N, C-alpha and C positions, 0 to 999 in steps of 0.2 A: 334757897333761892340759891340757887347756881353760878358758878363762872369758869372760863380758865384760868387759867393760870400758869406763872413762870414755874421757875423752880429756886427760884429766889423769891418772890414770896412768900412761896408755902414754907419757905425760913422763916420769915417772917413773922406767918401766923405759928408757928412751930414756938418761935421762941418768947412770941409774946401768950403761947401757949393756950390762943387762942382753935373753937373746936371745928375742928373741916377734917372729912376725907378726899381724900388724893385717890385722882385711880387717874392711873400716867395714859398720855392721849401719846400717836400715830401720828407726827404733825408734816405733811408732806406741801413741801413749798411750789409753788406755779411751776418752778427748772423741772423739780423732778425730788432735788437736795432735800435734807431732813437741816431744818433751824441745828441755831448753835448749841441750843438752851431747851432743856426737856420740858416737856408742856403740862401740865394734870388739870383732869377733870376736877373742882374743886363740887362737893355738899358739907350747905354748912350747921354744923351741928350746934350752936350757940351763933350767938348774939352779941356784935363784937362792938362795940359805938369809939369810935372818936371822933364828935363831935359833942361839948358838952352844953346840951341845949335849955341852957339855967345860966350862961356865961357867952351865949353864941347868939348873931343876930342870924337868925334863922329865921324859914312860913312854911308854916305847918301846910299840908296839902288834906284839903276837906273837903268835904261829901258836896254839892252840886243843890242837890234838894234840899238836905236836915240844916247843913251845917258845921257836922260835925266833924272832928277834924281824921283823917283815915291810919289807919293799922297796918304793919306789915300783914302779908296775908301770912306770913308763917309766927313769925315773932308776933302777935299780937300783943304785948304791954308794946310797940316798937313804935312810932307817926314818922308818916310821911312828910319826908319832907318836898319842899317844893325846888 
């Protein structure tokens, strides 16, 4: 799973020891100016769950043909939420 994120979000990830590789991006706004913050392309190397599936009310995504719970492509032990 890959995301573009601000330096503030990257700081939160690093504070909680979440495994991400951060690649700096050069972002240019429509007016040609640079934004006031640095952005990074994040490549996740570990899953960081923020939802307690046992204590939360959530719906798992299921395969329409088999009814089996779907799982994240790069983190096969992690179910897909609706």
